[in-house]
N, C-alpha and C positions, 0 to 999 in steps of 0.2 A: 643534662636533659634539656631539650629545647623548649623555649619559651610556646605555651598553648595560647592561640588566637582565636576568636571568635566574632563573626561579624552578624550582629544582631540588625537585621534589616538589608541583607545582601542583595536582595533584588531590587532596590531602589537604585537611581543613577550614581549617588555617593557611594552606596555599597559596592556596587558592581566595579567603580573605578578604583575602590581599596583592594578588591578580590585581583583585579589585573595586576597591581603592583605587588600583592602577596602569592598570588597563587603559584609561581615557579620557584620562589625563595626555599631554600635548603636549611636556612639558619632558623627557622620556626616551624612550629606544627600547626597548621591552619585545619580548626575541626568546622565540618559543615552538617547543619542540621537536615533531616530529609524534608524534602519539598512539602510534602504533604502535613508536616508537623510544625512549619514555620511560624504558625499562628497559635500552636498549642503552648499555652501558658506553663504548663508542667515541664514540657520538653525544653523549651527555651530557659526555664529556670535551671534546669539540670546543666546546659551548655554554659550559662553564666556563670555558675559557680565551679564550672570545672577549668575555666580559662585563667590565664595569667593577666591576660588583657582582652577587654570586650569593646569593640568599636559599636556604638549606638548610632544607627543610621536609619533614625525612628522621627515620627511626629512629636513635639513636644511632651505631650501626655504620656506616650508610649515610652520614651526616655526616661522619664521619672518612674515610671511603673517598674521598668527593666531594673534600674538601681535598686529599688525596693526590693526587688527579688533576691538579691545577693545576700548571701549570708556567709560567703567566704571570705575572710579578711585580707586576703592575700589577692583578691581580684580587683584589678585597676581598670577604670574606665576611661575611654576617650569618646566624648559625645559629641557628634556632629550636628545635633540640632540647636535650637535657639535656647533651649530650656534652662542651662546653667551659665550663661556667657556672662551675666551680670551678678552671679553668686560668689560671694567671697569666700565660700568654702571651696570653690573649684578654682584650679589654677588656669591661668588663660594661656591658651596654646600657641603662642607665637615667640617663639624663642629669640628671634633677632631683636625685639623690643630692648631688651637689657640683659645683662648678666643674671640678675635676680629672677628674671622671668625662664632663663634657660634652667639655672639650677633648681627652681621650684618644678618645672616640668619634669626633669630628671628624677626628683625624688616622689612626684605625685602619684596618688592613688584616683585621682580624680581631676582629669584635664577636659576643659571646655575648648573645642575646636573652634576657629574663629569662622564668622560668616564671610562669604564671598566680597559682598560690596564693602562689609567693614573692613576686611583684610587690606583693601586698596585706601580706603580712607586713613585707618591707623598706621598704615606703614609711612605715610606722609606726615600726619599731623602729631601721632606720638612723640617723636624725636625732636620736632620744631617747638612743642610745647616743654618738654622736659628740658631743652635747652635754653629755653628763655626766648626763642625767636618769635614765638607766638604766644600772646598771653591767653590764660585760660578762660577769659571772658570776650574773646575776639569772635566777631560775628561771621563764622564760617560758613561757607558754602560748598557743595560738591556735587558733581554729576557724574554717573557712572553707566557706561555702555557696556551689555553684556550679551554673550551668546544664548540661545534659548535653551541650551541643555540645562542651565542652572533652575529651570522651572520644572524639573522632572518630566516623567514619562508621559504625562497627559499633553503637557505642553510640547515636547519633542514630536508627540503624534500629530498634534494640532499643524506645527510648522512643516512637517514631512509628508503631510496629506496631498493626495493627487488633487483633490477637490479644495483645497485650502482656500481662506480667505485672501484675495489678492492683495489687500491692504497690507498684508504680511512682508510683502516686497520692501515697504517702507519701515523705518525704525517707529518705535512707538514709545513714548512716555507713559509710565504707569506710576503707581504710589502718589497719585496727584493729591490725596489728602493729606501729604507730608508726615505720614505716622508710619514709614517703612519699619518693618521687624527689625532692621539693624541698627536704627538711630539710637535706642537705648544703649547698646552695646558700644558704639563709636564714642558716645558722649561718657560711658563709664570709665573705659579704659583710657581714654585720653585725659580723664580727669577735667573735662570741660564744664563751665558754669552754666552754659547754655547749649541746647542741642542744635547741631548743624541744620541748614536747610538742604535736604538731601532730595536730588531728583534721579531715580534709576531709569534707564532707557534699554529697551529690548530690540536686539539686531537680528537681521535674517543671516545669521552665521550660526554653527552649532556651539562653539566654545571659544573662549577667550573674553578679556575683560580690560577696560582701560577706565579707571576712576580717577577723577581730576578734582583738584581743590583750587580755588582761585583765591588770590590775596591781592588786596591793596598795602602796597609798601609802606605808604606814608603813614598808615594805621598801625604798624607794628614798631615796636621799642627800637630806637636808633635809625630806623628808616632804612632797613638793608636793601640792597639791590638784589634782582634774581640771581645774579651771580653768586653773592653773599650767601643766599640760602642754599643753593646748590652746594656750595663750599661745605656749609654745615651739614646736610645731609650725607655728602660723600665721606666727610669725616666720621660722621655716627655709624655708618655702614662698612667702613673700610675692611674691617675683619671677617666680613659675613660672606657665606657661599651662596645661599639660596636667596638673599636679597642683595642687590648691587644697585648703583646709581650710574646712570650713562653719563657721557660727557655732557657738558653744558649745551643746552638746545637740542640735544639728541643726535642720532646718526644722520636724519634727514628731516626736512622741514614739515613732514606731515607724521601722524601716530597712527598706526592701524591696530585696532583693538584686539586681532587675532594674530597678532606677531608671536607670541609665545603660547599659543594652543599647541598641546601635547607636552609641554614642559610643566616642572614643578617648582620653577623659580620665579622670581618678582623682580622687576626693574623699575626703577624710578627716573623719569625724565622731567627735567625742570628746564622751564623755557620763560622769557619775559625779558624786562628791561628794568630801568631804574625805579620806575612807580607801579609795575603789576608784574606778578608771577603766577604762573600755574605750575602745579607739580602733578604728574601723571603717573599711577602706578600700573604697571603694564603686566599681565599676568593670566593664566589660565583660570578660569571660574571653577573648573573641575580640579584644577592642580594644586598650586599654593592658596587657590582659594576655598579649598573642601578636601579632596581626598588625598592630594599629594602632601597637604599639610598635616593631615591625620597619620600618615605614615611615618612623615618626619618626627612628629611627636613620639609615637611608637618606638621608633628607633632610640630616641633620646632616652626614653624610661627604661630601654632595655640595655643600654649602654653600648648600643651599635653606633657606628659612624652614621650621621643623621642623614646622609645622602643614599643610604642603602637602598637599592631598587627603585630609586627615583632618576628622572630625566632633567638634566640641568640647561 
């Protein structure tokens, strides 16, 4: 029998993108709730308990409520909300981080899908901390430029309105309280002793993301050069398909945040010199930053090739 899949919250941006990746697949059975019953708790509960895997594309509180509705011990969840990303009872859904992460996802009944900005930060920082290049107490900083689709339907409508605010033509810095909701996830997953200074930036383009960490090499153990850091990351991800490392310095002397829009992969670009390094994670905020990652996790949980239905 084909595994039964249900998307709770299919109408949101992440849910729709997951549906786009699953809608034409013949190796699963995708069950769809009637439009007029999508907020009916009893109907949702029925679908949740009928599924082998449930994608939660909901606000945090609603995601927790959905999990509480489950009475079927065989139902497995992939939560795209922030609700469970720092919960040790849930497995973190970034399989490239380690063999242990991948094995846990494959066997898991509760997978927390990573946040978009967090994916960029963690893809760079986790391996550098794990290999000792960056100490856990290093004062990390990160800026992350994203397309407006990550803000959901309301922000998309705001940016695409005919009478939109003309200032939208310029990038805007937000999260200026320095308490962005992805910071606890970044800190927890990477095992940091202090939260990074993190600044998100919203651009006038639909999708794509470039998350950049900045390092003073002389503050790192052994004072590695930018090329040393590149070599460490290239070795760490050498056997991965969906996370790769570009040649040192990248393919050109500039980085466009929308380069991997429409793809489900992530590429790290390392630039710099003897004293300073930047590492930029380049990906689609709706791909490896959200829906593509969720489908990759589903594939692993079901024993499929992890790239099935994805665009590399």
